[in-house]
C-alpha positions in Angstrom: 155.5 165.8 -10.5 153.9 165.2 -14.0 152.7 168.3 -15.9 149.1 167.0 -16.0 149.1 166.4 -12.3 150.1 169.9 -11.3 146.7 171.5 -12.0 144.6 168.5 -11.2 144.5 169.1 -7.5 143.3 172.7 -7.5 140.5 171.9 -10.0 139.4 168.9 -8.0 139.5 170.9 -4.8 137.3 173.6 -6.4 134.9 170.9 -7.6 134.7 169.3 -4.2 134.1 172.7 -2.5 131.3 173.3 -5.1 129.8 169.9 -4.2 129.8 170.8 -0.5 128.1 174.1 -1.2 125.6 172.2 -3.3 125.0 169.8 -0.4 124.4 172.8 1.9 122.0 174.5 -0.5 120.1 171.2 -1.1 119.6 170.3 2.6 119.1 173.9 3.8 117.0 175.7 1.1 115.9 179.3 1.6 112.6 179.3 3.6 112.8 182.9 4.9 110.6 183.6 7.9 110.0 180.1 9.1 110.1 178.4 12.5 112.2 180.4 15.1 113.2 182.9 12.5 109.8 184.5 13.0 110.4 184.8 16.8 113.9 186.3 16.4 112.6 188.7 13.7 109.9 189.9 16.1 112.6 190.4 18.7 114.7 192.4 16.2 111.8 194.6 15.3 111.1 195.2 19.0 114.7 196.0 19.9 115.2 198.3 17.0 112.0 200.2 17.7 110.5 199.4 14.2 107.5 197.9 16.0 106.1 198.4 19.5 105.3 194.8 20.6 105.8 195.4 24.3 102.2 194.4 25.1 102.5 191.2 23.0 102.4 188.1 25.2 105.8 187.1 23.8 107.3 190.2 25.3 105.0 191.4 28.1 106.4 189.4 31.0 110.0 189.2 29.8 111.8 187.7 26.8 114.8 185.4 26.5 115.9 187.5 23.5 117.1 190.1 26.0 119.9 187.7 27.0 121.2 187.4 23.4 123.0 190.0 21.3 121.7 188.8 18.0 118.3 190.6 17.9 120.1 193.9 18.3 122.3 193.1 15.3 119.5 191.9 13.2 117.3 194.9 14.2 120.1 197.4 13.2 120.7 195.6 9.9 116.9 195.5 9.2 116.7 199.3 9.8 119.6 199.9 7.4 118.6 197.7 4.4 115.1 196.4 5.1 113.7 193.1 6.4 114.0 191.0 3.2 117.6 192.0 2.3 118.6 191.6 5.9 117.3 188.1 6.1 119.0 187.1 2.9 122.3 188.6 3.9 122.2 186.9 7.4 121.3 183.6 5.7 124.4 183.9 3.5 126.6 185.0 6.3 125.6 182.2 8.6 126.1 179.6 5.8 129.6 180.9 5.0 130.6 181.1 8.7 129.2 177.7 9.6 130.9 176.0 6.6 134.2 177.8 7.3 134.1 176.6 10.9 133.2 173.0 9.9 136.2 173.1 7.5 138.4 174.1 10.4 137.1 171.3 12.6 137.1 168.6 9.8 140.6 169.6 8.7 141.9 169.2 12.3 140.4 165.7 12.6 141.2 164.6 9.0 144.6 165.9 7.9 144.3 164.5 4.4 142.6 167.1 2.1 140.3 164.7 0.3 139.1 163.1 3.6 138.2 166.4 5.4 136.3 167.6 2.3 134.3 164.3 2.1 133.7 164.4 5.9 132.2 167.9 5.4 129.9 166.7 2.7 128.7 163.8 4.8 128.1 166.0 7.8 126.1 168.4 5.7 124.0 165.7 4.0 123.2 163.6 7.0 120.3 164.2 9.4 121.1 167.3 11.5 118.2 167.1 14.0 118.8 166.7 17.7 116.7 166.2 20.8 113.2 165.4 19.5 114.2 166.7 16.1 112.6 170.2 16.5 116.0 171.8 16.3 118.9 171.0 14.1 122.5 172.1 13.6 123.2 174.5 10.8 119.6 175.6 10.5 118.6 177.0 7.1 116.7 180.0 8.5 118.0 183.0 10.4 118.6 182.5 14.1 121.7 183.1 16.3 122.2 179.3 16.7 124.2 178.7 13.5 126.5 181.6 14.3 127.1 180.3 17.8 127.6 176.7 16.5 130.3 178.1 14.1 132.3 179.7 16.9 131.7 176.6 19.0 133.3 174.5 16.2 136.2 176.9 16.0 136.7 176.6 19.8 136.8 172.9 19.5 139.2 173.0 16.5 141.6 175.4 18.4 141.4 173.1 21.5 142.4 170.1 19.4 145.3 172.1 18.1 146.4 173.1 21.6 145.7 176.8 20.9 144.0 177.4 24.2 143.7 181.2 24.1 142.1 181.2 20.7 139.9 178.4 21.8 138.7 180.4 24.8 138.1 183.5 22.7 136.0 181.5 20.3 134.0 179.9 23.1 133.3 183.4 24.6 132.0 184.7 21.2 129.9 181.5 20.9 128.3 182.1 24.3 127.6 185.8 23.5 125.9 184.7 20.3 123.7 182.2 22.1 124.3 181.3 25.7 122.6 177.9 25.5 124.8 176.8 22.6 127.8 178.1 24.5 126.8 176.0 27.5 126.2 172.9 25.3 129.7 172.9 23.9 131.5 174.0 27.0 131.9 170.6 28.5 133.3 169.0 25.4 135.6 172.1 25.0 136.9 171.8 28.6 137.6 168.1 28.1 139.5 168.6 24.9 141.3 171.7 26.0 142.5 170.4 29.4 141.9 166.6 29.2 141.9 165.0 32.6 144.1 167.4 34.6 144.1 169.3 37.8 143.5 172.5 35.7 140.2 171.0 34.4 139.0 170.2 37.9 140.1 173.7 39.2 138.3 175.5 36.3 135.1 173.5 36.9 135.1 174.2 40.6 135.9 177.9 40.1 133.1 178.2 37.6 130.6 176.6 39.9 131.7 178.8 42.8 131.2 182.0 40.6 127.7 180.8 39.6 126.6 180.1 43.2 128.0 183.5 44.3 126.2 185.3 41.5 123.0 183.5 42.4 123.3 184.4 46.0 123.8 188.0 45.0 120.6 188.0 43.0 122.1 188.4 39.6 119.5 187.2 37.0 119.3 184.8 35.4 121.8 183.0 37.6 119.6 183.8 40.6 117.2 181.3 39.1 119.5 178.6 40.5 117.9 179.1 43.9 114.3 178.9 42.5 112.0 176.0 41.5 108.8 175.9 39.6 105.8 176.4 42.0 102.9 173.9 41.7 100.9 176.1 39.3 103.8 176.9 37.0 105.1 173.3 37.2 101.7 171.9 36.3 101.4 174.1 33.2 104.9 173.2 32.1 104.3 169.5 32.5 100.9 169.7 30.9 102.4 170.2 27.4 105.5 168.8 25.7 108.3 171.0 26.7 111.9 171.5 25.5 113.0 171.6 29.1 111.9 168.2 30.4 113.3 165.0 28.8 110.7 162.8 30.5 108.1 164.3 28.1 109.9 163.1 25.1 109.3 159.4 25.0 111.4 157.5 22.5 112.0 160.4 20.1 115.7 161.0 21.1 116.4 157.3 20.5 115.1 157.6 17.0 117.0 160.8 16.3 120.4 159.8 17.7 120.7 156.0 17.5 123.0 156.0 14.5 125.1 158.9 16.0 125.6 157.1 19.3 126.6 153.9 17.5 129.2 155.7 15.4 130.6 157.5 18.5 130.8 154.2 20.4 132.7 152.5 17.6 135.0 155.5 17.2 136.0 155.4 20.9 137.9 152.2 20.1 139.7 153.8 17.2 143.5 153.5 17.0 143.6 157.2 16.0 144.1 158.8 19.4 142.5 162.2 18.3 139.4 160.4 16.9 139.0 158.3 20.1 139.4 161.4 22.3 136.8 163.4 20.4 134.3 160.5 20.4 134.9 159.8 24.1 134.6 163.4 25.2 131.4 163.8 23.2 129.8 160.7 24.7 130.9 161.5 28.2 129.6 165.1 28.1 126.4 163.9 26.5 125.7 161.5 29.3 126.7 164.0 32.0 124.6 166.9 30.6 121.6 164.6 30.0 121.9 163.4 33.7 122.0 167.0 34.9 118.9 167.8 32.8 117.0 164.8 34.2 117.9 165.5 37.8 117.9 169.3 37.8 115.0 170.0 35.5 112.7 166.9 35.4 113.2 165.8 39.1 114.0 168.9 41.1 112.3 171.4 38.7 115.1 173.9 39.1 114.3 177.1 37.2 117.8 177.8 36.0 118.6 174.2 34.8 115.3 174.0 33.1 116.0 177.2 31.2 119.5 176.3 30.3 118.4 173.0 28.7 121.6 171.0 29.1 120.2 168.4 26.7 121.3 170.7 23.9 124.6 168.9 24.1 122.9 166.5 21.8 123.6 168.9 18.9 127.2 168.0 19.3 126.4 164.3 19.6 124.7 164.6 16.2 127.5 166.7 14.6 130.3 164.5 15.7 128.3 161.4 15.1 128.0 162.4 11.5 131.5 163.9 11.2 133.2 160.6 12.3 131.3 158.4 9.9 134.1 158.7 7.3 136.7 157.5 9.8 134.7 154.3 10.3 134.3 153.8 6.6 138.0 154.3 5.7 139.0 152.0 8.6 137.4 149.0 6.9 137.8 147.4 3.5 135.2 148.4 0.9 134.3 144.7 0.6 133.8 144.1 4.3 130.2 143.7 5.6 130.9 146.5 8.2 131.8 149.0 5.4 128.8 148.0 3.3 126.3 148.1 6.1 127.5 151.5 7.4 127.5 152.9 3.8 123.9 151.7 3.5 123.0 153.3 6.9 124.6 156.5 5.7 122.5 156.5 2.5 119.3 155.7 4.5 120.0 158.6 6.8 120.6 161.0 4.0 117.4 160.0 2.3 115.5 160.5 5.5 117.0 164.0 5.9 116.1 165.0 2.3 112.6 163.7 2.4 111.7 164.5 6.0 110.9 160.9 6.8 111.2 159.9 10.4 114.5 158.3 11.5 112.9 154.9 12.1 114.8 153.4 9.2 118.3 154.6 10.2 117.5 153.7 13.8 116.8 150.1 12.6 120.2 150.3 10.8 122.1 151.4 14.0 122.3 148.0 15.8 123.2 146.3 12.5 126.1 148.7 12.1 127.2 148.1 15.7 127.0 144.3 15.3 128.8 144.4 11.9 131.8 146.3 13.4 131.8 144.1 16.5 131.7 140.8 14.6 134.2 141.8 11.9 136.4 138.8 12.6 137.9 135.9 10.6 136.0 132.6 10.5 133.2 131.0 8.5 130.6 131.6 11.3 131.3 135.3 11.4 131.2 135.6 7.6 127.8 134.0 7.5 126.6 136.2 10.4 127.8 139.3 8.6 126.0 138.2 5.5 122.8 137.9 7.5 123.3 141.4 8.8 123.8 142.6 5.2 120.5 141.0 4.2 118.7 142.7 7.0 120.2 146.0 6.1 119.1 145.5 2.5 115.5 144.9 3.8 115.6 148.2 5.6 116.8 150.0 2.5 114.0 148.4 0.4 111.5 149.3 3.1 112.5 152.9 3.0 112.3 153.0 -0.8 108.8 151.4 -0.7 107.7 153.9 2.0 108.8 156.9 0.0 107.2 155.5 -3.2 103.8 154.8 -1.5 103.5 157.7 0.9 104.8 160.6 -1.1 102.3 160.6 -4.0 102.4 164.0 -5.8 105.6 164.9 -3.9 107.5 161.8 -5.2 109.0 163.8 -8.1 110.5 166.4 -5.7 111.9 163.6 -3.5 113.5 161.9 -6.5 115.0 165.2 -7.7 116.6 165.7 -4.2 117.9 162.2 -4.1 119.4 162.4 -7.6 121.1 165.7 -6.6 122.6 164.0 -3.6 123.9 161.2 -5.8 125.6 163.7 -8.0 127.3 165.2 -5.0 128.4 161.8 -3.8 129.7 160.9 -7.3 131.8 164.1 -7.4 134.0 162.6 -4.6 134.0 159.0 -6.0 134.7 159.3 -9.7 138.2 159.7 -11.2 139.1 162.2 -13.8 139.3 166.0 -13.5 136.7 166.6 -16.2 134.2 164.2 -14.7 134.6 165.7 -11.2 134.0 169.3 -12.4 131.0 168.2 -14.6 129.3 166.3 -11.7 130.0 169.1 -9.2 128.6 171.7 -11.6 125.5 169.6 -12.3 124.9 169.0 -8.6 125.3 172.7 -7.9 122.8 173.8 -10.6 120.3 171.2 -9.5 120.6 172.4 -5.9 120.2 176.0 -6.9 117.0 175.2 -8.9 115.5 173.7 -5.7 116.9 176.5 -3.4 113.9 178.8 -3.0 111.3 177.0 -1.0 109.6 180.0 0.6 105.9 179.8 1.2 103.8 182.6 -0.3 103.2 183.9 3.2 106.9 184.0 4.1 107.7 185.7 0.8 105.0 188.4 1.6 106.2 188.9 5.1 109.7 189.8 4.1 108.7 191.8 1.0 108.1 195.5 0.8 104.5 194.9 -0.2 102.4 196.6 2.4 99.4 195.3 4.2 96.1 196.8 2.7 95.5 200.2 4.4 92.0 199.1 5.4 93.5 196.4 7.6 96.0 198.8 9.3 93.3 201.4 9.9 90.8 198.9 11.3 93.1 197.0 13.6 93.3 199.5 16.5 94.1 198.6 20.0 96.3 195.7 21.5 93.6 193.0 21.7 93.9 191.5 18.2 93.6 187.8 17.6 94.6 186.8 14.0 94.3 183.1 13.2 97.8 181.7 12.6 98.8 185.3 12.2 101.9 185.8 14.4 104.2 186.5 11.5 101.8 188.8 9.7 101.0 190.8 12.9 104.6 191.3 13.8 106.1 192.0 10.4 103.3 193.7 8.5 100.8 195.1 10.9 103.5 195.6 13.6 101.1 195.3 16.5 100.9 193.0 19.4 99.0 189.7 18.9 96.6 188.5 21.5 97.3 184.8 21.2 99.4 182.3 19.2 100.9 178.9 20.1 104.3 180.5 19.1 104.1 182.8 22.1 104.5 179.8 24.4 108.2 179.6 23.7 109.0 181.8 26.7 106.9 179.9 29.3 109.9 177.9 30.4 111.6 181.1 31.4 108.7 183.2 32.9 105.9 182.1 35.2 103.5 184.9 34.4 103.8 184.2 30.7 102.9 180.5 31.2 99.8 181.3 33.2 98.6 184.1 30.9 99.2 182.0 27.8 97.1 179.2 29.3 94.3 181.6 30.2 94.1 183.1 26.8 94.3 179.7 25.1 91.4 178.2 27.1 89.3 181.3 26.5 89.8 181.2 22.7 89.6 177.4 22.3 85.9 177.5 21.3 87.0 179.3 18.1 88.6 175.9 17.0 91.0 177.8 14.7 94.3 176.9 13.2 96.2 177.8 16.4 94.3 174.9 18.1 93.4 172.4 15.5 96.6 172.3 13.4 99.1 172.3 16.3 100.4 168.8 17.2 98.6 167.5 20.3 100.3 168.2 23.6 102.1 171.5 22.6 99.4 174.1 23.3 95.8 174.3 24.6 93.5 171.9 22.7 90.4 173.1 20.7 86.9 172.8 22.1 86.0 170.6 19.1 89.0 168.7 17.6 87.1 167.9 14.4 86.1 171.5 13.7 87.9 174.0 11.4 86.5 177.1 12.9 83.8 178.5 15.2 80.6 176.5 15.3 78.4 179.6 14.6 78.1 183.3 15.3 77.2 182.6 18.9 80.6 181.0 19.5 82.4 184.1 18.4 80.0 186.3 20.5 80.6 184.2 23.6 84.4 184.5 23.2 84.2 188.3 22.8 82.0 188.5 26.0 84.4 186.2 27.9 87.5 188.2 26.9 86.8 191.9 27.5 90.3 192.9 26.4 89.8 191.3 23.0 89.1 194.0 20.3 89.3 192.2 16.9 89.1 188.6 15.6 90.5 187.8 12.1 89.7 184.3 10.8 90.6 182.2 7.7 87.0 181.5 7.0 83.6 183.3 7.4 81.3 182.3 10.2 77.7 181.5 9.3 75.3 184.1 10.7 78.0 186.6 11.5 78.5 189.8 9.6 82.2 190.1 8.9 84.6 192.3 6.8 86.3 190.5 3.9 90.0 191.4 3.4 91.9 190.3 0.3 95.6 190.1 1.1 98.4 190.3 -1.5 99.8 186.8 -0.6 100.7 184.5 -3.5 99.6 184.7 -7.1 95.9 184.4 -6.4 95.9 186.3 -3.0 94.5 185.1 0.3 91.3 186.1 2.0 90.6 186.6 5.7 87.5 187.7 7.6 87.3 190.3 10.3 84.9 190.9 13.1 85.1 193.6 15.8 84.2 192.4 19.3 82.6 195.5 20.7 79.4 195.3 18.6 79.1 191.6 19.4 79.0 192.3 23.1 75.9 194.5 22.8 72.7 192.5 23.2 70.1 193.4 20.6 66.7 194.6 21.9 64.3 191.7 22.5 61.1 191.5 20.5 57.7 191.4 22.2 57.2 187.9 21.0 60.1 186.8 23.1 58.2 187.3 26.4 55.7 184.9 27.8 53.3 187.7 28.7 52.9 188.6 25.0 50.3 186.6 23.0 52.1 183.9 21.0 55.4 184.4 22.9 58.1 181.8 22.2 60.0 182.1 25.5 59.7 183.5 29.0 61.1 186.5 30.8 60.1 189.5 32.7 59.3 192.4 30.4 61.1 195.7 30.8 59.0 198.5 32.3 58.7 200.4 29.0 57.7 197.3 27.1 55.0 196.4 29.7 53.6 199.9 29.3 53.5 199.4 25.5 51.6 196.1 26.0 49.0 197.8 28.3 48.5 200.5 25.7 48.1 197.8 23.1 45.6 195.9 25.3 43.6 199.1 25.8 43.4 199.7 22.1 
C-alpha cells in the first residue's frame, strides 16, 4: 500500500461521517417543543409531579402515555436538570442512537464502507414522512418514536446477521420504548429472523393465542380486542380525519409512498439475495398490516386494532424504500436512462423534503423510474422509449424548480440555502481527493449548523427558565381555563389544566369518554372562532361558527359562551373583543413580546340591572317586559309626583 494511501481512508471516512451528520442537522433542525413533543412533555410533567394536569382533557379519562416508559424517563430528567436542558440532551441522544442504528443496518446491507455511508446519507436526506405525512421516521423533536426506531433497526440488523437472541432483545427494548413502533417492525423482524419456516408459523400462532387469552382475562389494553366502537363513539371518530382509519386518508399515502414502493418493487428482483429478501419482507408485511388495518379498524371498528394502528408499518416502507435507492443506482451504468431518471427522482424527493413541498413531483417520477428499469433493454425502440422517459423526468424537475421559485417568495433564499447545503453534502461523496472531501464536508457541516436553530419564539420561551408574569399565575385560578392556542403555554408555564385544545383530541382513538367530551367542549366554544378552530386544517377538529372570522364577533358572543359552559372560569384570547372589558397581559415571548387578553367568566354571567327605559310600561320605553315589583313601585311613586 502506498504511503499516501494509508491515511486517505480514515480522513475520507471522517469527512463522510461529518457529511452524514450535516445531512441530519439540515433535515432535522432543532425546533424544541413542537408537534408531539408538546404532548410528551405534558405527560412527563404530569408523571414527574411537576404539574398537576389530571383534570386536563388530555389526561382526565386516560392517557396512552401510561403505556409508554418514555414520559417517566423524560420527567425524571426534567426534574434533575430542567426542561430546556432535558429537551436538548434527549434531542442529541436520539440523534446519536438513531444514526448509530442506521449505520448498523446500512453496514449489514452494504458491506462496502463507501456504499453504506452513502446509503445513510441518502436515507437521511430523502423524505421521511409516512402514512399521510403527519409522522416521519427520525423526527427532529423529542418523542419516544426515534428511540424505538433505533432499537427496531438494531433488531433488523441482528436478524439479518442471524444473531437471533440479540435481535429479540433489541425488539423487546423497541416495544418498551413505543409499543406501536414495536408492533410495526415485528412482522418484518419475524420474516427476516425466521424466514418461511415452521418456527415462524409456531411463533405467530403462539403470539395470537397469548393475546386472545389475555383479552379473555380482561388484561387492558389487550381486552380491547373484544370491544368495538359503539355508534356514538364511532360517529365521532369518523367525523374527523383520524390516524386510525385508512379510509379517511384519500390519496395521501400514494403521494407519500409512491417512490418508496417502486424502489422496493424493483429491489425484489435484485440478484443480491439479502437485498431481495429485505425488499420482499417489507412489501409483504406492508400489504398484510394495511389489510389488517382496513378490515379490523375501518370495517369492523375493533377498538384494539384501531388503537394499535398497524398502518405504521409504512414507516419501514419509507425507511427501506430510501435505504435501497443506492443499490438500484449502483446496479446500473451511470449513462443508462434508468440511472439518470432514478437520480433525478432522488434529487426531486430531497428538494421536496427540504422545502416542505408536497410529494406530487416525486410521485410523478415514480412510474417513470419503474418503466425505466423495466425497459432497460437493448434495441433502438427501447433506447428511444427511455429517451422519452428522460425528457418527461426533466419536465418534472423543471416544474418543481418553477414551483419553488414562484411560490416561495420571501422564503426562496432559505430554500436555496438548504438546497446548496444538500449539494455540498452530495459532493462530499462524489468528488475525488482527500483535501476536497474534507473541505466540502466541513463547509456542509458549517452551513447546516448555521441553519440548525429553527425554534419559534413561543417554543423558545416554553423551554426557557423565564417565568410567566406573576399576574397571569395569580389570576388563572381553577381548572376551567381556555387559552387560545395555548396548550404548550398552559402545560409548561402555567402548569394547569387547559379546558380545550385540538391537541387534546390525540387520545380520542383510545378513550370513548375523551372523544365525547372533546366534541362537547369544541361545539360549545366554536362561537369564539379562535385559532383552535379557524387555523386547524378542516376535518381534524370541530369547525368554527364563522370560518371567516378571527375571533368572537362581539362581547355578547363571549358572554353566551360563558353562560353555556358553567365550568369555564377564564378565557384568554390573542386579540381584544370590542365592547368587552379585558385584562391585557404582555408575555416575554420573542424580542418584542406578545400580548394576550383575558376575561373572567363569572362577571359575564351576571345580568346587569335593566334600566326603566327598557320596559314598555315606562314612557319612551324601547322594549317590552314585565317590570320587577320594586321597579313598578318606583314608577307609581314617580307617577304620583
